[in-house]
C-alpha positions in Angstrom: 0.0 0.0 0.0 1.4 3.4 -1.0 0.9 6.5 1.0 1.8 10.2 0.7 5.5 10.9 1.0 6.7 12.6 4.2 7.8 15.7 2.3 4.4 16.2 0.7 2.7 15.6 4.1 4.9 18.1 5.8 4.3 20.8 3.2 0.5 20.2 3.3 0.6 20.5 7.1 2.5 23.8 6.9 0.1 25.2 4.3 -2.9 24.3 6.4 -1.3 25.7 9.6 -0.4 29.0 7.8 -4.0 29.3 6.3 -5.6 28.7 9.7 -3.3 31.3 11.4 -4.2 33.8 8.6 -7.9 33.2 9.0 -7.7 33.6 12.8 -5.7 36.8 12.5 -8.2 38.3 10.1 -11.2 37.4 12.3 -9.5 38.6 15.5 -8.3 41.9 14.0 -11.8 42.7 12.8 -13.3 41.7 16.1 -10.9 43.8 18.2 -11.4 46.8 16.0 -15.2 46.5 16.4 -14.8 46.2 20.2 -12.6 49.3 20.6 -14.1 51.6 18.0 -16.2 54.2 19.7 -16.5 52.3 22.9 -17.7 54.1 26.0 -17.3 53.8 29.8 -19.5 55.3 32.4 -17.2 56.6 35.1 -19.8 58.0 37.5 -23.6 58.1 37.9 -25.8 59.6 40.5 -29.1 61.4 41.4 -30.0 65.0 41.3 -33.1 64.5 43.5 -32.5 67.6 45.7 -32.0 70.1 42.8 -34.3 71.4 40.1 -34.8 69.8 37.7 -34.8 66.3 39.2 -32.9 63.6 37.3 -29.6 61.9 37.1 -26.1 62.9 36.2 -23.7 60.6 34.3 -20.0 60.9 33.3 -19.3 59.3 30.0 -15.8 58.6 28.8 -14.9 58.0 25.1 -12.4 55.1 25.1 -11.6 55.5 21.4 -8.2 57.3 21.1 -8.9 58.4 17.5 -12.6 59.1 16.9 -15.2 61.5 18.4 -18.6 60.3 19.5 -21.6 62.4 18.5 -23.9 62.6 21.5 -27.2 63.2 19.8 -26.9 60.3 17.3 -24.5 57.9 18.9 -25.7 57.8 22.5 -29.0 56.7 24.1 -29.8 56.9 27.8 -32.3 54.6 29.7 -33.3 54.8 33.3 -35.0 51.6 34.5 -35.5 50.6 30.8 -37.3 53.9 29.9 -35.5 56.0 27.2 -34.5 59.6 28.0 -32.5 62.3 26.4 -29.1 63.4 27.6 -30.5 66.8 28.5 -27.4 68.9 29.0 -25.1 67.3 26.5 -24.7 68.6 23.0 -22.0 68.2 20.3 -19.6 65.3 20.7 -17.2 63.6 23.1 -13.6 64.1 21.9 -11.3 61.1 21.6 -10.2 59.8 25.0 -12.2 62.5 26.8 -15.0 62.5 29.4 -18.2 64.6 29.5 -20.8 65.1 32.3 -24.4 65.0 31.3 -27.8 65.2 33.0 -30.6 62.9 32.2 -34.0 64.6 32.6 -35.8 61.8 34.3 -37.8 62.0 37.5 -35.8 60.6 40.4 -37.2 58.0 42.7 -37.9 58.2 46.3 -35.2 58.1 48.9 -33.2 54.9 48.9 -34.6 53.5 45.7 -32.1 51.8 43.4 -32.3 52.8 39.7 -30.5 51.3 36.7 -29.0 53.9 34.4 -27.9 52.5 31.1 -25.9 54.4 28.4 -25.9 52.8 25.0 -23.1 53.7 22.7 -22.1 52.8 19.1 -19.9 49.8 20.2 -21.2 48.9 23.7 -23.6 49.6 26.5 -22.8 50.3 30.1 -25.2 50.0 33.0 -24.7 51.4 36.5 -26.9 51.8 39.5 -27.8 55.0 41.3 -29.6 55.1 44.7 -32.1 57.9 44.8 
């Protein structure tokens, strides 16, 4: 019984290994770019229940070192799953910068825990605020 020579078998294994490595690199590089492009982080969230108007404040950081995030079109705010506008924020968040925004939502009673969720172009971040 004849088989494939060891030289041909070795070349085939090398070609298959290089092709798999190339495919893995292509997939991972696209995935990593998608995960870091215009990603956000919520650094602080809290309640403004004792000031007028009631609502919440949130600090949003742009994690992308090279692209701005347009607040009106790229970001959405939700408090306890109800959509709200980022009331005091306009324009954009510069690359690697942080902005402070107010959410014009009625705060809860004292000691109530609320989920504040900021949805960005690449990810969504949820934090809790006790009001």
